[in-house]
N, C-alpha and C positions, 0 to 999 in steps of 0.2 A: 779729448780722452774721456770727458764725461759720457759721451754718448757710447763709446765703446764699453766702458765700465757698465753702464746701464744695461746694455744688451746682455753682456756676460752675466750680471748678477740676476737679472730677471729670468735668464735661461735655467738657473738653479733654484727658481722659485723665491728670491728675494724681492721685496718691494722696494722701489726706489723713487725718491722725491728730491727736489731742488728748490731752495729758497735763497734769496739774496740776503735778507736780514735775519739776525737772531729772533727779533720780535715775530716775524712771520713763521719761522720754524717753531718757535715756542707755542704760538697759537695753534699750529698744526698738531704738535705733540699733545697738548691739553685736550683739544677737540678729539683726537684719536683715542686717548685714554678714556675720556668720558663716554664716547660712542661705543666702545669695546667693553664696557662694564667695570670701570675703576670703582672701587668701593673700599670702605674701611673694614674689611673682613678678610680672612685668610682665604687665598685663592683669587682675590680680586685686587690686592695691593699692588702698587708700583714703587720700586726702590731706584733711586737715582744716584749714581756714583758721583763723587766730587770730580769736577772737571772745570776747564776754562769757559766753556759755554755758559756756566752759571754766573761768571764774573759780571757784575753789574745788573743782575737780575734781582727783583725784590722776592727774595725768598719767603719772607714772612707772608706775602699774599699767596705764594705757592703752598705753604704749609696749611693754609685754611681750605685747600681742596682735599676733601676726604679720601684717605686711601694712599695719598702721595707722600713717601717717606724719603728723607735725605740721610738717614742713619742706616748704614749698610751693615747687617750682621748676616751670619750664615742662616740663622733662624728665619729672619725677615726675608731674605732672598729666596729661601726654600718655599715660604708661603706666598710669595709674590706672583702675580700673573705677568706683570711687566717688569722689565729690567732695562734701565736706561744708562748708557755709557757713551763716552766720547772715544772715537777711534782717530788715531793720528793719520793713518794712510789708507789708500784704497789702490789696488792694483788693477789697472785697465785691462790687461790681457787676460785676466782670469775672473774678474768680478769679485775678487777677495778683499776683505778687510784685514788690517793689521794693526795691532795695538801693543804698546808697552804695558804689559799687565803685570808688572812686578808688585803693584798694590793689589792685594788680595780682593779689595772691594771691586775692582774692575772684573776680575774673573768670576765672582760671585754673581754680579748683575747680568753678565753676558752669557752665563751658562746655566743657572738654576731656574730662573722664571720661564714660562712657556712662550713669552713674546719678548724679543730683544729689539729695543730701539737703539740704533746706533747713529750718533750725531758725528758727522765728518766734515772737516774744513775742505771745501772744494779744492783749495790749493794744495791739498794732500793727495790728490790723485796723481799716482806715479805710473809710468809705463809698464814696469814689469818687477819681478823679484830681484834681479841683480841691482836695479836702482835702489830698491828698498834697502837691501843689504849693505850698500854702500853708505847709507844714512844712519843705520843702527849701530850704536856703539855699546859693546857688551858691558863695559863698566856702568853704564847708565840704564841699561835694559837687560835685567836678568831672566825676564820671562816674556817672551814675544808670542802673542796669540795670533793665530791666523784663523779667520772665519769665512767660509764660503757658503752662503746660503743657510736655510734652516738645517737643524740636525737631521741626518738621515743614515740609515743603515739597511742592509739587505741580508737576508740569510742565504744558505747554500743554494737554495732554489730560486734565488734572486727576487724574492718577495720584498719589496721596498716598504720600510716603515719610517715615518717622519716623527721626529721629536723624542726619540728614545734616549739619547745621550746628550740632550741639550734643547734649546728652544725649537718649537715647531713652526715658528713664524720669526722672520727677519725682516725689519723695517729699517731702511737705510735713508738717512736725511742728510743730504749735502747743504752746507750753509756757506755762501760766499764770504760773509762777514766774520766768520769764525776763524781765528787763528789756530794753528796747531798746538798740540800738547795738552795734557791734563795735569 
């Protein structure tokens, strides 16, 4: 199902990567951030929402990286270039991501920065929407977010614009070692 998801997601301009370990995925995220201009200034910050990916990671070492923040506020997310969150599910048939976004921090980091980095457990790839809906429990998930590629919109003349209502770049990182849930 990974290959099917990758083809669909890349078809809507998402970037898709796959790693076996959290360590390899973390190295990729840090290298990506630094290569793409992470800095401790407005417009170059990264905000990382609380999630299980961070369990067992030395956050003190990460806090020493200039521009990387773990405190998510509306103001910081609006100033950030990068938002990092963990998504619970990926739908192979559409290349879409799904997340329990009941916590506002999840919504802020996935919608306000211009680049969204989504960490996804590889075992969270599902075949389709009916399978996802059979797993979502309304009492536990009051806000289900669905993301398919970077934000895009078109006017009446079909002129496509990327990034108007959300990130203009979506980077999806699958991690075998990552369990589900934030």
